[in-house]
C-alpha positions in Angstrom: 44.0 21.1 -46.3 42.5 23.4 -43.7 43.8 23.1 -40.1 41.4 21.6 -37.6 42.1 22.1 -33.9 42.1 19.3 -31.4 39.2 21.0 -29.6 37.2 21.0 -32.8 37.9 17.3 -33.3 36.7 16.4 -29.8 33.6 18.6 -30.3 32.7 16.7 -33.4 33.3 13.4 -31.8 31.1 14.3 -28.9 28.4 15.5 -31.1 28.7 12.3 -33.1 28.4 10.2 -29.9 25.3 12.2 -28.8 23.7 11.6 -32.1 24.4 7.9 -31.9 23.1 7.7 -28.3 20.1 10.0 -28.5 16.6 8.7 -28.3 15.0 8.3 -31.7 11.3 8.2 -32.6 10.0 6.6 -35.8 6.4 6.8 -36.9 4.3 4.5 -39.0 0.6 4.5 -39.8 -0.3 2.7 -36.6 2.4 3.3 -34.0 5.5 5.2 -32.8 8.7 3.4 -32.1 11.0 4.8 -29.3 14.6 3.7 -29.1 17.7 4.4 -27.2 21.0 2.3 -27.1 19.4 -0.4 -24.9 15.6 -0.1 -25.1 13.0 0.0 -27.8 9.2 -0.1 -27.7 6.1 0.7 -29.7 3.2 3.1 -28.7 0.0 2.2 -30.5 -1.8 5.2 -31.9 -5.3 3.8 -31.4 -5.0 3.6 -27.6 -1.6 4.7 -26.3 -0.7 1.1 -25.1 3.0 0.1 -25.2 4.0 -3.2 -26.9 7.1 -5.0 -28.0 9.3 -3.6 -25.2 12.8 -5.0 -25.9 15.7 -4.6 -23.4 19.1 -5.6 -24.5 17.6 -7.9 -27.1 15.2 -9.5 -24.7 11.5 -9.2 -25.3 10.3 -8.4 -21.8 6.5 -8.1 -22.5 6.3 -11.0 -24.8 3.6 -11.4 -27.5 0.5 -9.3 -27.3 -2.7 -11.2 -26.7 -5.8 -9.3 -25.6 -4.5 -6.9 -22.9 -1.6 -9.3 -22.1 1.9 -8.5 -23.5 1.3 -4.7 -23.0 2.1 -1.8 -20.7 -1.0 0.3 -20.1 -3.2 2.2 -17.6 -6.8 1.3 -16.8 -9.6 2.3 -14.5 -11.5 -0.7 -12.9 -13.7 1.6 -10.9 -14.8 3.3 -14.2 -14.6 6.8 -12.8 -12.5 7.6 -15.9 -12.1 5.9 -19.3 -10.0 6.1 -22.4 -11.6 7.3 -25.7 -11.4 5.7 -29.1 -9.6 8.7 -30.6 -6.8 9.8 -28.4 -4.6 12.7 -29.3 -0.8 11.9 -29.3 1.9 14.4 -29.0 5.6 13.4 -29.4 8.1 15.4 -27.4 11.7 15.4 -28.6 14.4 16.8 -26.3 18.2 16.9 -26.6 18.7 13.6 -24.7 15.2 12.3 -24.3 11.9 11.7 -26.1 8.4 11.3 -24.8 4.8 11.0 -25.7 1.7 12.5 -24.2 -1.6 10.6 -24.9 -4.7 12.7 -24.2 -8.2 11.2 -24.1 -10.6 14.1 -23.9 -14.3 13.3 -23.3 -15.9 16.7 -24.0 -19.4 15.3 -23.3 -18.7 14.6 -19.6 -15.8 17.0 -19.0 -13.3 14.2 -18.3 -9.8 14.1 -19.4 -7.1 11.5 -19.1 -3.5 12.2 -20.0 -0.8 9.5 -20.0 2.8 10.5 -20.4 5.9 8.3 -21.1 9.5 9.5 -21.3 12.6 7.7 -22.4 16.1 9.2 -21.7 19.4 8.5 -23.3 21.4 6.0 -21.4 18.6 4.8 -19.1 17.1 1.4 -19.1 13.6 2.5 -18.0 10.5 4.6 -18.8 9.2 7.5 -16.7 5.4 7.5 -16.2 2.8 10.1 -15.4 -1.0 9.9 -15.4 -3.2 13.0 -15.2 -6.9 12.9 -14.4 -9.2 15.9 -14.9 -12.9 16.5 -14.4 -14.4 19.9 -15.1 -18.2 19.9 -15.3 -20.1 22.6 -13.4 -23.5 21.2 -14.2 -22.9 17.5 -14.2 -23.0 15.1 -11.3 -20.1 13.9 -9.1 -18.4 10.9 -10.7 -18.3 9.2 -7.3 -15.1 7.8 -5.7 -12.1 7.7 -7.8 -11.4 4.1 -6.8 -8.7 2.1 -8.5 -6.3 3.6 -11.1 -3.4 1.4 -12.1 -0.6 1.2 -14.7 0.4 -2.3 -15.4 3.3 -4.1 -16.9 1.5 -7.2 -18.1 3.8 -9.7 -19.8 2.6 -12.6 -21.9 5.6 -14.8 -21.8 9.1 -13.5 -21.6 12.0 -14.6 -19.3 10.1 -14.3 -15.9 10.3 -17.0 -13.2 9.9 -15.2 -9.9 7.4 -12.7 -8.3 9.1 -10.2 -6.1 7.3 -8.0 -3.6 10.3 -6.9 -1.6 13.6 -8.4 -0.3 11.7 -10.7 2.1 8.6 -11.8 0.1 9.2 -13.5 -3.2 8.4 -16.8 -4.7 8.5 -18.9 -8.0 5.7 -18.4 -10.4 3.5 -21.4 -10.4 3.9 -23.6 -13.5 1.5 -24.5 -16.2 0.7 -27.9 -14.7 -0.1 -26.4 -11.3 -2.4 -23.9 -12.9 -4.2 -26.5 -14.9 -4.9 -28.6 -11.8 -5.6 -25.7 -9.4 -8.8 -25.6 -7.2 -10.3 -22.2 -6.5 -10.9 -21.6 -2.8 -11.6 -17.8 -2.9 -11.4 -14.9 -5.3 -7.8 -14.9 -6.8 -6.9 -17.8 -4.5 -6.3 -21.4 -5.4 -5.2 -24.7 -3.8 -2.1 -26.0 -5.8 -1.3 -29.0 -3.5 -2.4 -31.4 -6.3 1.0 -30.8 -8.0 3.4 -31.2 -5.2 6.5 -31.0 -7.5 5.8 -27.6 -8.7 8.5 -25.1 -7.5 6.0 -22.7 -6.0 4.3 -25.5 -4.0 7.7 -26.9 -2.9 9.1 -23.6 -1.8 6.2 -21.3 -0.7 2.8 -22.9 0.0 0.1 -25.3 -1.1 -2.1 -22.2 -1.7 -1.5 -19.5 -4.2 -3.2 -16.1 -3.8 -2.2 -12.8 -5.5 -2.7 -11.2 -2.0 0.4 -12.9 -0.7 2.4 -10.4 -2.8 0.9 -7.3 -1.4 2.9 -4.7 0.5 2.3 -1.3 2.2 3.3 2.0 0.7 6.8 2.1 2.1 7.6 -0.4 -0.8 10.5 1.0 -2.9 10.5 -1.4 -5.8 8.6 -4.6 -6.8 8.6 -6.7 -9.9 9.6 -9.8 -11.8 12.9 -11.6 -12.0 14.1 -14.2 -14.5 16.7 -15.4 -16.9 17.3 -14.5 -20.5 17.9 -17.3 -23.1 21.6 -17.1 -22.5 21.1 -17.4 -18.7 21.7 -13.8 -17.9 19.7 -12.6 -14.7 17.1 -10.0 -15.7 14.6 -7.8 -13.8 11.7 -5.6 -14.4 10.6 -3.3 -11.6 8.2 -0.6 -10.8 10.2 1.9 -8.8 8.1 4.2 -6.7 10.4 7.2 -6.7 7.7 9.7 -5.8 4.6 8.8 -3.7 3.4 12.4 -2.9 0.5 12.2 -5.3 -0.9 9.0 -3.9 -3.6 8.9 -1.1 -3.8 7.1 2.2 -0.4 7.4 3.8 2.4 4.7 4.4 0.4 1.9 6.1 -2.3 0.8 3.8 -1.8 -2.3 1.7 -2.2 -3.1 -1.9 -1.2 -5.6 -4.5 2.3 -5.3 -6.0 2.8 -8.1 -8.3 1.0 -11.4 -9.3 2.6 -12.0 -12.8 1.5 -8.4 -13.6 3.6 -5.6 -12.0 1.2 -2.9 -10.6 1.7 0.8 -10.1 -1.4 1.7 -8.2 -1.9 5.5 -8.5 -5.2 5.2 -6.5 -7.0 2.4 -4.7 -9.7 1.7 -2.1 -8.1 -1.5 -1.1 -6.4 -2.3 2.2 -7.2 0.9 4.2 -6.8 3.4 1.4 -9.6 5.8 0.6 -9.8 7.6 -2.7 -11.4 11.0 -3.1 -14.8 11.9 -4.7 -14.5 13.2 -8.2 -16.3 16.5 -8.4 -16.0 19.6 -10.6 -12.5 20.9 -10.6 -10.7 17.7 -9.9 -7.3 17.9 -11.5 -4.4 15.6 -10.4 -1.2 14.4 -11.9 0.2 11.2 -10.5 3.9 10.4 -10.8 6.5 10.2 -11.7 7.1 6.5 -11.3 9.9 4.6 -13.1 9.6 1.3 -14.9 13.1 0.0 -14.6 14.8 -2.9 -16.4 18.1 -4.3 -15.3 20.4 -7.2 -15.8 23.3 -8.8 -14.0 26.1 -11.2 -14.5 25.9 -14.9 -14.0 26.7 -14.3 -10.3 24.0 -11.8 -9.8 21.0 -12.8 -7.6 17.4 -11.6 -7.5 18.3 -9.6 -4.4 21.2 -7.9 -6.3 18.9 -6.7 -9.0 16.1 -5.6 -6.5 18.7 -3.6 -4.5 19.9 -1.9 -7.7 16.2 -0.9 -8.5 15.6 0.4 -5.0 18.5 2.9 -5.4 16.2 5.0 -7.6 13.3 5.1 -5.0 14.4 8.6 -4.1 12.3 11.7 -4.8 15.6 13.7 -5.5 16.6 11.2 -8.2 16.2 12.7 -11.7 14.7 16.0 -10.2 16.5 18.1 -12.7 15.1 16.0 -15.6 11.5 16.2 -14.2 11.9 20.0 -14.0 13.1 20.0 -17.6 10.1 18.2 -18.9 7.6 19.9 -16.5 6.3 22.3 -19.2 5.1 19.1 -21.0 3.6 17.4 -18.0 0.7 19.5 -16.8 0.2 19.3 -13.1 3.7 18.1 -12.1 5.1 20.3 -9.3 8.6 21.4 -10.2 11.4 22.1 -7.7 10.7 25.9 -7.8 7.3 25.2 -6.2 8.6 23.0 -3.4 10.2 23.5 0.1 11.3 21.4 2.9 10.6 20.5 6.6 13.1 20.2 9.4 11.3 19.2 12.6 12.7 18.3 16.0 10.2 16.4 18.2 10.9 15.0 21.6 9.5 11.5 21.2 8.7 9.1 24.1 11.7 7.2 25.4 10.1 3.9 24.6 9.1 4.8 21.0 10.4 2.4 18.4 10.4 2.6 14.6 9.2 6.2 14.5 7.4 7.4 11.4 6.6 10.9 10.4 3.9 11.8 7.9 2.8 15.1 6.3 -0.8 15.0 4.9 -3.8 17.1 4.4 -4.3 19.7 7.1 -6.9 18.9 9.9 -7.5 15.4 8.5 -6.2 12.0 9.5 -3.7 10.7 6.9 -6.1 7.9 6.1 -8.9 10.3 5.8 -12.2 8.6 4.8 -14.5 10.1 2.2 -17.1 11.3 4.8 -14.5 13.8 6.2 -15.7 17.1 4.7 -12.2 18.6 5.4 -10.5 16.1 3.2 -8.6 17.9 0.5 -8.2 15.8 -2.8 -5.6 18.2 -4.0 -3.4 17.7 -0.9 -0.1 15.8 -1.3 1.5 13.4 1.3 5.1 12.8 2.4 6.6 10.4 5.0 9.9 9.3 6.4 10.2 5.9 8.2 13.6 6.0 9.8 13.2 8.9 12.2 16.1 9.0 14.8 16.1 11.0 18.0 13.0 12.8 16.8 14.8 14.6 14.0 12.6 14.8 10.8 13.8 15.9 7.4 11.4 15.9 4.4 12.6 17.5 1.2 10.8 18.4 -2.1 7.6 19.1 -0.3 4.9 20.9 -2.4 4.2 24.4 -1.0 1.0 24.2 1.2 -0.3 23.7 4.6 -0.1 20.3 6.2 -0.7 18.1 9.2 2.3 16.5 10.8 1.6 13.1 12.3 4.2 11.0 14.1 3.5 7.4 15.1 5.8 4.8 16.8 5.7 1.2 17.8 5.0 0.8 21.5 3.0 4.0 21.9 -0.8 4.4 22.0 -2.1 7.2 19.8 -0.1 9.6 17.6 1.6 13.0 17.8 -0.5 15.4 15.7 0.3 19.0 14.8 -1.8 21.0 12.2 -1.0 24.1 10.3 2.5 23.3 9.2 3.2 25.7 6.4 5.6 24.8 3.6 6.9 27.6 1.4 8.4 27.3 -2.0 12.2 27.5 -1.8 12.2 27.7 2.0 12.9 25.4 4.9 10.2 25.2 7.6 11.4 24.4 11.1 9.1 22.8 13.7 9.7 21.9 17.3 7.5 20.1 19.6 7.2 17.4 22.3 5.1 14.2 22.1 3.4 13.6 25.3 2.0 10.0 25.2 -1.7 9.8 25.8 -2.6 8.5 29.2 -5.8 7.9 31.2 -4.1 7.0 34.5 -2.3 3.9 35.7 -1.9 1.2 33.1 -3.4 -2.1 34.5 -2.6 -4.1 31.5 -2.1 -4.2 27.7 -2.5 -6.9 25.1 -0.5 -6.6 21.9 2.0 -3.9 20.8 0.5 -0.7 19.5 2.1 -0.7 16.0 -0.8 -0.4 13.7 -0.6 -4.1 12.9 -2.0 -7.5 14.1 1.4 -9.1 13.2 2.4 -10.0 16.8 -0.6 -12.4 17.3 -0.9 -16.0 16.3 -0.8 -16.6 12.6 0.3 -13.1 11.9 4.1 -12.5 11.3 4.6 -16.1 12.7 6.5 -18.1 10.1 5.2 -21.2 8.2 8.2 -23.6 8.7 6.6 -26.3 6.5 8.1 -24.7 3.3 11.6 -23.6 2.7 10.7 -20.0 1.9 9.1 -19.8 5.4 6.6 -17.1 4.6 4.7 -15.2 7.3 1.5 -17.0 7.9 -0.8 -13.9 7.4 0.5 -13.7 3.8 -1.0 -17.2 2.9 -4.7 -18.1 2.4 -6.5 -17.5 5.8 -8.2 -20.9 5.5 -4.9 -22.7 6.0 -5.0 -21.8 9.6 -8.1 -23.4 11.1 -9.3 -21.1 13.8 -12.0 -23.4 15.4 -9.3 -26.1 15.9 -6.9 -23.6 17.4 -9.4 -21.8 19.6 -12.5 -23.9 20.2 -15.4 -21.6 21.2 -13.2 -18.5 20.6 -10.2 -17.0 22.4 -9.9 -17.2 26.1 -7.0 -15.1 27.2 -5.7 -14.6 30.8 -3.6 -11.5 31.3 -0.2 -12.4 32.9 -0.5 -16.0 31.9 -1.4 -16.2 28.2 1.0 -15.2 25.4 -0.2 -13.1 22.5 1.7 -15.0 19.8 0.1 -18.2 20.9 -3.2 -17.4 22.7 -4.6 -14.5 20.8 -5.4 -14.8 17.0 -4.6 -12.3 14.3 -8.2 -12.2 13.3 -11.3 -12.2 15.5 -13.8 -14.0 13.2 -17.5 -13.9 13.8 -17.8 -17.0 11.7 -15.3 -19.3 10.0 -15.6 -21.3 6.8 -16.1 -23.0 4.6 -12.5 -23.5 3.4 -10.7 -26.0 1.3 -10.4 -28.3 4.2 -13.7 -27.5 6.0 -17.1 -27.8 4.6 -19.0 -26.2 7.4 -19.3 -22.7 8.8 -18.5 -22.5 12.5 -20.4 -19.7 14.4 -19.7 -20.2 18.1 -16.4 -18.3 18.0 -17.7 -14.7 18.0 -17.1 -14.2 21.8 -13.6 -13.6 23.0 -12.8 -13.5 26.7 -10.2 -11.5 28.6 -9.6 -12.6 32.1 -7.6 -10.5 34.6 -7.1 -10.1 38.3 -6.8 -7.0 40.4 -4.9 -7.1 43.7 -6.2 -5.5 47.0 -4.0 -2.4 46.5 -5.6 -1.6 43.1 -9.0 -2.5 44.3 -9.0 0.2 47.0 -8.9 2.7 44.2 -12.1 1.4 42.6 -14.4 4.1 43.9 -17.4 5.8 42.3 -15.0 8.7 41.6 -12.4 6.6 39.7 -12.5 6.3 36.0 -11.5 3.2 34.0 -10.5 3.6 30.3 -10.5 0.7 28.0 -8.7 1.4 24.7 -9.2 -0.7 21.6 -6.9 0.0 18.7 -7.8 -2.0 15.5 -5.5 -2.8 12.6 -8.6 -3.5 10.5 -12.3 -4.2 10.5 -14.4 -5.8 7.8 -18.1 -5.2 7.4 -20.2 -6.6 4.5 -19.3 -3.3 2.8 -15.9 -4.8 2.1 -13.7 -2.2 0.4 -16.6 -0.3 -1.1 -17.5 2.2 1.6 -21.1 1.6 0.6 -24.2 0.5 2.6 -24.4 -3.0 1.3 -24.9 -6.5 2.6 -26.5 -7.7 5.8 -23.9 -6.0 8.1 -22.6 -2.8 6.4 -22.0 -1.6 9.9 -21.8 -3.8 13.1 -21.2 -3.4 16.8 -18.2 -4.6 18.8 -19.8 -5.2 22.2 -17.7 -5.3 25.4 -19.3 -6.9 28.4 -17.6 -6.0 31.7 -18.0 -8.7 34.4 -21.6 -9.5 34.9 -23.1 -6.3 33.6 -26.0 -6.9 31.3 -25.6 -3.8 29.0 -22.4 -3.8 26.9 -20.1 -1.0 25.9 -20.8 -0.6 22.2 -18.5 0.6 19.4 -20.1 0.5 15.9 -17.9 0.1 12.9 -19.2 2.0 9.9 -19.1 1.0 6.2 -16.5 3.6 5.3 -14.2 2.1 8.0 -14.3 -1.4 6.4 -11.5 -3.1 4.6 -11.1 -6.6 3.5 -7.9 -7.2 5.3 -7.4 -10.6 6.9 -9.1 -12.5 4.0 -6.8 -10.7 1.6 -3.6 -11.7 3.4 -3.0 -8.4 5.4 -2.4 -7.4 9.0 -2.7 -3.6 8.6 -5.4 -1.8 6.7 -7.9 1.0 7.8 -6.7 1.9 11.2 -9.3 2.6 14.0 -9.4 3.4 17.6 -12.0 3.8 20.3 -11.9 4.5 24.1 -14.6 3.3 26.6 -14.7 5.1 30.0 -16.7 3.8 32.9 -16.8 3.9 36.7 -14.2 2.0 38.7 -17.1 0.3 40.6 -17.6 -1.9 37.5 -14.4 -3.8 38.5 -13.6 -5.7 41.7 -10.8 -7.2 43.7 -9.8 -10.6 42.4 -11.0 -12.0 39.2 -12.6 -9.9 36.4 -13.7 -10.6 32.9 -14.2 -8.7 29.7 -16.1 -10.4 26.7 -15.6 -9.0 23.3 -18.5 -10.0 21.1 -19.1 -9.6 17.4 -22.6 -10.3 15.9 -23.4 -14.0 15.7 -22.9 -15.8 12.4 -22.1 -12.5 10.5 -19.7 -12.1 7.6 -17.6 -9.6 9.6 -14.4 -9.7 11.6 -11.8 -7.4 13.3 -8.1 -7.5 13.7 -6.7 -6.1 16.9 -3.7 -3.8 17.0 -3.5 -3.5 20.8 -5.8 -3.2 23.8 -5.2 -1.4 27.1 -6.9 -0.9 30.5 -6.1 2.2 32.6 -7.4 3.4 36.0 -7.5 7.1 37.0 -8.2 8.2 40.6 -10.1 11.5 40.6 
């Protein structure tokens, strides 16, 4: 018998283990089946959709029915579409397998590529989506609009919707759904079934918009129990966001029974690019993660586990390995880093740093000719002492924006150059904007309307105590709270009680109100100036009135288009008894359906009015903020400030 060394035995054992644990791919006439030691799923040849996703013996997508029971990408805005004859390419690596599904529309020059990869030993799928348009003679395809990849179960173990650690609730039951009363798009009154767990814990109203979040979200998904009582979770982990648009503050839907990965959207303050000849962008990677716990594990435990992977450096080596197969993915060799030290104002809180397209606001609207649809974006939300570190940044030239709670305006620095394999160092000082002596401010400049009444304020009538803004807006009857509109006195009134989170032009009808109230479009600010200040009110002095908005909604809604009776509208500010107002006009491309879709921060806007100090007087003064009468428009204030400069 030949002698076999211990080393050889160990080598054979290790090879045997790899063979057992490696990802396998089996093919039939209609589908491919991918399997590792804990996950299996089918990819349909006819459309690239994923079905029959099984995790540790649990069917997490349930039974296919229509589009339900599947994992797939679609394009509600119709800028792109899937073909009827996709080309499928299976990639087999030493410890992974993947599939690239290509839909090539040669008639229009459009191409869609969807890539999925499964690794040995992981309980999740890595996802990429590439969109291409090359047509030198054809027209623009218009705005990209919404692109989304959806985990859309039909059945399965799921009991709970999870946006983040704070916002989660039971899924409404079948009886509640069968007795629901629609009050708005995607919004229903469920109070006719008071025993339903959702109604008991969260609210009498259900809307998918309650489960939205901004782009700092790390993971969101569904939680439930398997047949044997084991806690189980399914999560979209947003481990890389650099290929998205719109920065960290805009809001979009995360989960409503479906788990969404929104690669592009025009909702909640985001603006998607125009698709013209040469557009070529690969979104991703993102990670669909499945996990389970013990009987002691909570929903929060599984969510925290998922959030660990929301790190651009996680699996970077693997993404580099598969990059030859994922066209458009930027490997480590083409990335650098930023190390910035910025002196921030002493009163700055919750400092956020953003890298985005050069010379363009990070929420750049489509009308900005400088907007670069090929630019990437990066941010960090926990800046301490002005020290900023951003790694794995695609080589290019960027704008650095720094914002902070409590500070009006932003720090902006253009022409920040990132080079592959290099660290870029930047130093600077943020001098807060100022137009003289501050006379007063209302609200906190934090790019949110949350500090005002019915914003972040809790609804204590239900055990989950959700923030009021997350619930159906009609639950908070503005005309009852503020008959005739807001009347706010600086120094006496309190923002959280006396200033609403939405300035409605009209209100209603709602579930509890049949009429439409229209005498609420005028809001009044009262303030007093003492004799010392009044002595500075000369013809040479300049008063600056700053309005920062967390959102504004015209009849353009989220479309950016010139539609409806008020696609643009003025915010008129009347100073004391002056007949002619100060006018700021909100444009269609600045509109976002924010308040009515359960949000307090969407498309951020700012404007400054400057006028002579002689417009003010010693003693009592008054500003009236007026929206068009009986119009389907509104605004949500971030903060307001009045300053006086002696010249």
